[in-house]
N, C-alpha and C positions, 0 to 999 in steps of 0.2 A: 370075655377078657382077652385082649390081644397081646401077643408076645412080640416084643421088639427083637428083631434079629441081632445076633451077637456081633456080626460084622458091622452093622450100623452103629452099635454102641461103641465099638472099637474106633470107628472113623470119627465119631463125635468127640470121643475122649481125646484122640490124637489131635484133632483140629483145635480143641480148647487148649491143649498143652502147648501146641505150636504158637497160638496167639499169645498166650501168657509169656512164653519164652521170648518171642520177638518184641513184644511191648516192653518187657523189662530188660531186654538186651540191647542190641546195637542198631535196630532198625524197626520197621513196621510192616506188617503183612497186610496187603490189600484184601479186603473182605472181612477182616476181623472187626468185631463190633466194639472192642475196647477203646476207650478214650486215649489217644496218643499223649495227652497231657496229664494223665493220671499219675500221681506220685512225683510230679515235677514241681519246679518252683512257680509254675503258673504263668510265666511270661509268654509262653506259646499262645495264649489266648488273647494277648494284647495286640493293639495295632502296631504297625511297623515303627511309627514315630515313638510310641510309648516304649517299645523294646529298645530302640536306640538310646532313648533317654535313660532307661534303667541300666543298660550295659555301660554307658559312659560314667554314670554315677558309681557303679560297682568298681570299675577300673580306677577311677580317680581316688576312691577311698582305700584301695588295696595298698599295702606297704611295699610289696615287691612284685616283680613279674619277670618272666624270661621271654624275650622276643627272638625268633629265628626265622630266616627266610631271605627273601630278596626285596630290595627297594631300588626303584629306578627313579633317578632325579637328574634333571638337566642332561638327559641322554646317556647317563652313566649308570651302570648297574652295580649295586653293592650287595654282597652276600654277608649277612650279619648274624651273629649269635651273641646276644647281650643279656646280662642279668642286671636289672635296674632296681633302684630304690630311691627314696626322696632325696638323699644326700649324695648320690653318685651312682656309679655303675662300673661293670667290668665285662670284658668279652673280646671278641675278635671281629674284624671286618676284612673282607677280601674284595678287591676291585682290580680289574684287568689282570687277573692272575697273581696279583701281589697282595699278600696278607700282612696284617699288623694287629697288634693287641692294643686295647685302650683300657685305662684305669683312671677313674675320676673319684676323688674323695673331697667333697666340698668344692672349693674353688681350684683345687690342684688337679691338673690333668697330665697324665703320663702316656706316652706312646712307646710301644715296644715292638721292634721289628728286627729282621736279620739284615745282614750287609746288602743283600740284593735289593731290599726296599730302599735303602739310603742311596745306593748307586743309581737306582731307577728314578728316585725323587730328585736327585741333583747330580748332574753329570760332572759338576766341578768338585763334588765332595772328595773324590779320589778314594782308592782302595784303602789307604791307611786310615783316613778319617772314618770311612764306612766300617772298617774293622773295629774301631773303638766303640762305635754305636751298636754293633751287632749284639742282639740279645739283651741290650740294656734298656732300662726305663729312662726315656728322655723326657724331661719336664718341658711342657709346652708353655711358653710365656703367655699370659692372658692378653697381652697387647698384640700378639702375633695373629695374622689372619687365619692361620690354621686352627687357632683355639676355638673359634666359633664353629668352624666347619666340623671339627672332630668331636667337640664336646656335645654337639647335638645328638650324637649316637649314644651318649651316656645319660641323657636327661629324660627321665621317665615322663614327666609332665608334658614336656615339649613334644616328645614322640607320640604319646597317646593323643594329645590334642590334635596333632596334625593327621594322624592315621585313622582315628575312629570317626571319620565323617564320610558318609556316602553322599554321592551327588545325584541330584535330580529327584524325581518322584519316588517316595519310599513305598515298598510293598513287602509282604511276607512271601516266602518261597518254600514253604513246607518244612517238615521235620527231617533232620539229617543226623549224622553222627560224626564226631571228630575224636579220634584216638580212644574210642570206647565210651565216649560221653555223648549222651543225647543232646541235640541242638535244635534250635529254631533258626532258620536262615532269613535274613532280611536283605533286600536289594535296593539299589538306586537305579532308576530308569531301566528296570527289567534286567539288571546285571551290568549294563554298560557303564553305570555310575558306581560300580563296585558291589561286592557281596560280603556279608559278615555273618558268621555262624556264632550264635550266642548259646551259652550253656543253659540247659534245662534242669541241671542238677546243682543243688547248692545255690550260691550267688550267681546271678546272670552275667558272668564274666565273658568277654569276647574270647573266642578260641581260634578262629581262623578268619583272616581278612584277605580278600582278593581285591586289589586296588583298581580303581577305574583306569581305563586306557592302557591296560597291560603294564601298569607301573609297579608290578611286583606282587608277591604273595607272602604273607607272614602268618606264623602260628604264635599263639600266646599260651604260655603254660607256667607252672610253678607259682601261681598266684598266692601271695602271702606266705611263701616259704622263704624264711629269712636266710641271709648269707652274710659273711664278713667281708668288709672292705679294709684291706690292710696296706699301710704305707710300705713301699718297697724299701729294702735295706739300702743304706748309703752306698754299699759296695756294688749294688745293682743299678745305681742311678748315675746318669751322666748329664752334665749341664752342657747343652749344645753350644751356648755362648753367642748365638746370632739368630737371625730369622730362620725359622724352621722351614726346610724345603718340603714341598708337597708332591705326592706321586700322582 
């Protein structure tokens, strides 16, 4: 009868513990034999096209989401932090160092900014007019060109439809982690067409998107966590009374 050395037993026990810890934690240890998809929602075993289809369906069915990060469009970079639901959204947008808040409830869109925004947006506004708009909710007329431009930041369906598309040939790019959640990554044209990390825990929600062509990086969080959209008080609201200037 052979006796197994105690140091070998300790090494084997330690390796098993490390594998178990890593697989159930935030990454994966090369050389461990455990299935990286064990205990997950199973989408990691699907093709990239199937994963994209599943994550789009999960996102579309969710009641709410929070988007934060950067979006580059028409050569302009926007930093956004928006909470969205089917009937509106609220949050902040920063562009060229100028920040403003957005609130949409149904068809009503409000823009809130300080005097610096209004002075920057319209040189003819003047200090007095800008002062009246400072920190107030300004209702954006639906016929104003700014309405379509700004309301897009508050529209969950429009944003997700435009963002959750990778370009080119789809492929999977291994198991990763996003804010403590295990993910499977899919890519378009080996990353040049964008990358998307999809949750392996619970529903396969998208968690992080790197857009094609350096067009920004966004994180998705707070899926299905409800929040209230409240009309601003009349004392906080100003009717601009003419075409809204844009920054």
